[in-house]
Every structure is written in C-alpha cells, then in structure tokens.
C-alpha positions in Angstrom: -21.1 66.4 -28.5 -18.8 65.3 -31.3 -19.8 64.4 -34.8 -18.7 60.8 -34.1 -21.1 60.7 -31.1 -23.9 62.1 -33.2 -23.2 59.4 -35.9 -23.4 56.7 -33.2 -26.8 58.0 -31.9 -28.2 58.0 -35.4 -26.8 54.5 -36.1 -28.5 53.2 -33.0 -31.7 55.1 -33.8 -31.4 56.8 -30.4 -32.1 60.3 -31.6 -34.4 61.8 -28.9 -33.1 65.0 -27.3 -32.2 68.6 -28.1 -29.4 69.5 -30.5 -27.8 72.6 -31.8 -26.0 72.3 -35.1 -23.4 75.0 -35.2 -20.3 75.8 -37.2 -19.2 76.6 -40.8 -19.8 73.3 -42.5 -23.4 73.8 -43.7 -23.4 70.7 -45.9 -22.8 68.4 -43.0 -25.3 70.2 -40.8 -28.0 69.6 -43.4 -26.8 66.1 -44.1 -27.1 65.0 -40.5 -30.5 66.8 -40.1 -31.7 64.8 -43.0 -30.4 61.6 -41.4 -32.4 62.4 -38.3 -35.5 63.2 -40.3 -35.3 59.8 -42.1 -35.6 58.1 -38.7 -38.2 60.5 -37.2 -40.4 60.6 -40.4 -40.1 57.2 -42.1 -43.4 57.7 -43.9 -43.8 60.9 -45.8 -47.5 60.6 -45.7 -47.4 61.3 -41.9 -44.6 63.9 -42.0 -47.1 66.7 -41.3 -47.7 65.1 -37.9 -44.2 64.0 -37.1 -42.2 67.0 -38.2 -42.6 70.7 -37.5 -40.3 73.2 -39.2 -39.8 76.8 -38.0 -37.6 79.2 -39.9 -35.9 82.6 -39.2 -36.0 85.1 -36.4 -39.7 85.8 -36.3 -40.5 82.6 -34.5 -42.3 82.2 -31.1 -40.4 80.0 -28.8 -43.8 79.2 -27.2 -45.0 77.8 -30.6 -41.9 75.6 -30.7 -42.8 74.4 -27.2 -46.3 73.5 -28.3 -44.9 71.6 -31.3 -42.8 69.6 -28.9 -45.8 68.7 -26.8 -47.9 67.5 -29.7 -47.4 63.7 -30.2 -46.2 62.1 -33.4 -48.3 59.9 -35.6 -47.1 56.6 -37.0 -43.6 57.3 -35.7 -41.7 56.8 -32.5 -40.4 60.4 -32.7 -41.6 64.0 -33.2 -38.9 66.1 -35.0 -39.1 69.8 -34.3 -36.7 72.1 -36.3 -35.8 75.7 -35.9 -33.7 76.8 -38.9 -31.4 79.8 -38.5 -32.3 81.1 -35.1 -30.4 84.4 -34.3 -29.2 83.0 -30.9 -26.3 85.4 -30.3 -28.4 88.5 -31.1 -31.5 87.3 -29.2 -32.8 89.1 -26.2 -32.1 87.6 -22.8 -35.7 86.5 -22.4 -35.4 84.6 -25.6 -32.2 82.9 -24.7 -33.8 81.8 -21.4 -36.8 80.5 -23.2 -34.6 78.5 -25.6 -32.7 77.0 -22.7 -35.9 75.9 -21.2 -36.9 74.0 -24.4 -34.2 71.5 -23.6 -35.6 71.0 -20.1 -39.1 70.6 -21.6 -37.9 67.6 -23.6 -37.5 65.6 -20.4 -41.3 65.4 -20.2 -41.7 64.3 -23.8 -39.2 61.4 -24.5 -40.4 61.1 -28.1 -39.3 64.7 -29.0 -36.3 65.6 -31.1 -35.4 69.3 -31.2 -32.8 70.5 -33.7 -31.7 74.2 -33.9 -29.9 74.6 -37.3 -27.7 77.6 -36.8 -25.9 79.8 -39.3 -22.2 80.3 -38.3 -22.7 84.1 -38.1 -25.8 83.8 -35.8 -24.3 81.5 -33.2 -20.7 81.3 -32.1 -20.1 78.0 -30.3 -16.5 78.7 -29.7 -14.2 75.7 -29.7 -14.1 72.3 -28.0 -11.6 73.6 -25.5 -13.1 77.1 -25.1 -16.8 77.0 -25.8 -18.6 80.4 -25.8 -20.6 81.4 -22.8 -23.9 80.9 -24.6 -22.8 77.5 -25.8 -21.9 76.5 -22.2 -25.3 77.8 -20.9 -27.3 75.9 -23.5 -25.3 72.8 -23.1 -25.9 73.0 -19.3 -29.6 73.2 -19.9 -29.5 69.9 -21.9 -28.6 70.8 -25.5 -26.2 68.7 -27.4 -24.1 71.2 -29.3 -22.3 69.9 -32.3 -19.8 72.3 -33.9 -19.3 71.4 -37.6 -16.0 73.0 -38.2 -14.7 73.7 -41.6 -13.2 70.6 -43.1 -9.4 70.4 -43.7 -8.0 69.7 -47.2 -7.2 66.1 -46.1 -10.7 65.6 -44.8 -12.1 67.0 -48.1 -9.8 64.8 -50.2 -11.1 61.7 -48.3 -14.7 62.8 -48.7 -14.3 63.5 -52.4 -12.7 60.2 -53.0 -15.6 58.4 -51.4 -18.0 60.2 -53.7 -16.0 59.5 -56.8 -15.6 55.8 -55.7 -19.4 55.6 -55.4 -19.6 56.8 -59.0 -17.0 54.3 -60.1 -14.6 57.0 -61.2 -10.9 57.0 -60.0 -9.3 60.2 -58.9 -5.9 60.4 -57.1 -5.2 62.8 -54.2 -3.3 65.3 -56.4 -6.3 65.6 -58.7 -8.7 66.1 -55.7 -6.3 68.7 -54.3 -6.4 70.5 -57.6 -10.3 70.4 -57.5 -10.3 71.9 -54.0 -8.0 74.7 -55.1 -10.1 75.4 -58.2 -13.6 75.2 -56.7 -13.0 76.1 -53.1 -13.8 74.4 -49.8 -17.7 74.5 -49.8 -18.9 70.9 -49.6 -22.2 72.0 -51.4 -20.2 73.3 -54.3 -17.7 70.4 -54.4 -20.6 67.9 -54.4 -21.9 69.6 -57.5 -18.5 69.5 -59.1 -18.2 65.8 -58.4 -21.6 65.2 -60.1 -20.5 67.3 -63.2 -17.1 65.5 -63.4 -18.6 62.1 -63.0 -21.2 62.7 -65.7 -18.5 64.0 -68.0 -16.3 61.0 -67.3 -19.1 58.5 -67.9 -20.2 60.3 -71.1 -16.7 60.1 -72.5 -15.9 56.5 -71.2 -13.3 57.7 -68.8 -12.4 55.5 -65.9 -10.5 58.3 -64.1 -10.4 62.0 -64.0 -7.2 64.0 -64.3 -6.2 67.6 -63.7 -7.1 68.3 -67.3 -10.8 67.4 -66.7 -10.8 69.5 -63.5 -9.5 72.5 -65.4 -12.0 71.9 -68.3 -15.1 71.1 -66.3 -14.9 72.4 -62.7 -16.1 75.9 -61.9 -13.3 78.2 -60.5 -13.3 80.5 -57.6 -12.3 84.2 -57.6 -9.0 83.2 -55.8 -8.3 80.6 -58.4 -9.0 83.0 -61.3 -6.7 85.6 -59.7 -4.0 83.0 -59.3 -4.4 82.1 -63.0 -4.1 85.8 -63.8 -1.0 86.2 -61.6 0.5 83.0 -63.2 0.1 84.5 -66.7 1.8 87.7 -65.4 4.6 85.7 -63.8 5.1 83.8 -67.1 5.3 87.1 -68.9 2.3 86.1 -71.1 0.6 89.4 -71.6 -2.0 88.0 -74.0 -2.9 85.2 -71.5 -3.2 87.8 -68.7 -5.6 89.9 -70.7 -7.6 86.8 -71.7 -8.0 85.9 -68.0 -9.0 89.4 -67.2 -11.5 89.5 -70.0 -13.1 86.2 -68.7 -13.5 87.9 -65.3 -15.2 90.9 -67.0 -17.5 88.6 -68.8 -18.6 87.0 -65.6 -19.1 90.4 -64.0 -16.7 89.9 -61.2 -16.2 93.2 -59.3 -12.9 94.7 -60.3 -12.3 95.8 -56.7 -12.6 92.2 -55.6 -10.2 91.1 -58.3 -7.6 93.8 -57.2 -8.0 92.8 -53.5 -7.5 89.1 -54.4 -4.5 89.9 -56.5 -3.0 91.8 -53.5 -3.6 88.7 -51.3 -2.1 86.4 -54.0 1.1 88.5 -54.3 1.4 88.8 -50.6 1.3 85.0 -50.4 3.8 84.7 -53.2 6.1 87.1 -51.4 5.8 84.9 -48.2 6.8 81.8 -50.3 9.7 83.7 -51.8 10.9 84.7 -48.3 10.8 81.0 -47.2 12.7 80.0 -50.3 15.4 82.5 -49.4 15.6 80.9 -46.0 16.2 77.5 -47.7 12.8 76.0 -46.7 11.5 73.1 -48.9 7.9 72.3 -49.8 7.3 70.2 -46.7 8.5 73.0 -44.4 6.3 75.4 -46.2 3.2 73.2 -46.1 3.7 72.9 -42.3 4.3 76.6 -41.9 1.5 77.9 -44.2 -1.1 75.1 -44.0 -1.9 75.4 -47.7 -3.4 73.1 -50.2 -0.5 71.0 -51.7 -1.5 71.9 -55.2 -1.7 75.6 -54.5 1.7 75.4 -52.7 3.3 73.7 -55.8 2.0 76.4 -58.1 3.1 79.2 -55.6 6.6 77.8 -55.4 6.9 77.8 -59.2 5.6 81.3 -59.5 7.8 82.7 -56.7 10.9 81.2 -58.3 10.0 82.9 -61.6 9.4 86.3 -60.1 12.1 86.5 -57.4 11.7 88.1 -54.1 12.6 91.7 -55.1 10.2 91.8 -58.1 7.4 90.3 -56.0 7.9 92.9 -53.3 7.8 95.6 -56.0 4.6 94.1 -57.5 2.9 93.9 -54.1 3.8 97.5 -53.3 2.5 98.6 -56.7 -0.8 96.8 -56.2 -1.1 98.6 -52.8 -0.6 102.0 -54.4 -3.1 101.3 -57.2 -5.7 100.1 -54.7 -5.2 103.3 -52.6 -5.4 105.5 -55.6 -8.6 103.8 -56.9 -10.2 104.5 -53.5 -9.2 108.1 -53.4 -10.6 109.3 -56.7 -7.9 108.0 -59.1 -8.2 105.5 -61.9 -10.4 102.6 -60.8 -12.2 99.5 -62.1 -10.5 97.1 -64.5 -8.3 100.0 -65.8 -6.3 99.7 -62.6 -5.6 96.0 -63.2 -4.8 96.6 -66.9 -2.2 99.2 -65.8 -0.6 96.7 -63.5 -0.4 94.1 -66.3 1.2 96.6 -68.7 3.7 97.6 -66.1 4.8 94.2 -65.1 4.8 92.3 -68.4 
C-alpha cells in the first residue's frame, strides 16, 4: 500500500484492516497512526475500550488476538497497536502467529491492527523488491506502508506548508539551509519550525532568512564539522578554534568530529574533481544528489582549497585517525594538530 492509498482510506473513514508501518520516516508513521486513532477513538472517555496498545518485544501475540476480538465501545472501530515489534528477529512461530492476526481480522470487521515498526527491526525492502517477510505478511492480509526517508524537495514542500500555517514566509533557499543545518529528521525539523516561527512573531518578522536559521536553529554534527572545515578553508585559525571549542562545550565525541571531518573533506575532494572535469552546479547536484545549499558551500570551499591541497588534507586526516586508534595522540589534540598544520 502506498502512502497516498493510506491517505484515501483515512479520508473516507475506511480504516478497518491490518497495517504495518515500516521505513525510516518515524514522524510520518506516528502522524498517520494518530490520524487513524482520531477516527477509531473519537471520544477519549471510551479510549480504554476502543484502543489497545502493546509495546516492545515481550508481547504475547495471543494477547493481541484477544484484544482484536473484544468489541469497541461507543465507536465503530477497535484500534489495536503493537509498537516496535522485532519482526525480523522473531522466531518462526511468532512470524506465523503475526501473519495469522491479519487473517483473524476477517472475522472482526470493526478491528484495526497497526504494527508500528522501527526501521532496524523490520526491513520491508522496496516497492519493486519487497523483502521475503514483507511479501509473506502482505500475502496474509497486511497492508505494508513503507515510509521512506523524505527527499530534500519533499522536506522543503513540507516545511513551507508548516511555515505558511504559521503565517511566516520562507523561500526554498532558506528552507534548504535549514535542512542542511538541522538535518532530515522531521521530528527535529518540526521543532525548529516552531522555534523559528516563535522568534519571527516575537520580533515582528513576516519572513525568516538564512540569518535567523543560523541564529536560532540547532545544528547537526555534520553541519558543525562543515563550519569547522569552512573556517579552515578560509584560513581563519581563530574561527576554527572557536568552532572546535563550541563542540567541546557540547561534549561532542572527538572521534565523531574527526570521522565527520574525514567525510567532509572526502566530499570536498569529490567536488574538486568534478570542478576539474568542468562540471557545473547542476551537473554536480544530479551526480551527487546533495542539498543545494550544501552543494553551494562545497563548491566555494573546494575552489578555495584546490584539488591538491584537499587531497593532502584528506590523507592527513586519515593518518591522524589511524594514529589515534593505535596508541598515538587522540581526542581533540588530533584535530588541533590538523588545524595548526593546515592554517
């Protein structure tokens, strides 16, 4: 089942059946579960009788079956949820019992069963190549919806709708910058929308710009490491040490910072190679599939460094990482050495 088909069922109030919510986009999984719950449990006073929630791996499938059989009260539906079942790791007997739950629903047309799965606990595969377990459960009657990670363009559209609802303008380049700074988690981005909207309203701003994003929005480790590499590429030693001090203050593991710097410089080297081949930004976006804002910054950094210096920096980071793991200098000292050498 596609997300669009699920939306149509919810809109028509035709929610009875068995569902598996799979994939990486946890925000959307919980959003659509809440939408189903609003229909199944319109009166909170009777939610105890119209909604049963099971959680984790220590759940008896038989108990879920009994919950399905018990009728709802003051509602047309009985919603039964199993949150975070370990489907892939389950014994064969459990997988068989889970498949039989979908068959059981044929006898209880009021029942709605939703298995809310963690991406690491159930691999649904893809639409073209679903996993064997996904095929098996779908054959038994489960509607499997794979909430795949949203693309940047999808997130930009989603963010715009949320800012529009708040009466705050934000153009695509600003939203792209927000995604680069705060990451792709819709849960996190929704929080950033709320913060930025509150700031804009408190300061009588009709629109947010990249300045507000940089001032208000929380940054990811990758974004911080990119800021650090940017300070290094601009030959701003003081700014580089300020960025590093900020990471220390937030207790970010130095090993994670070093590993992220390695990835950043590998990416900058790739951009430099594409520049050497005469590729433009549009070619690079198609080849790399990057956020446009990140790509713009990367091109600027790659031009400042040059291919030979980037290659040298990438190799030096590799050596420092290897030395830190084999008894040499480790921690933030390793990164400080890199800054001193390259600025």
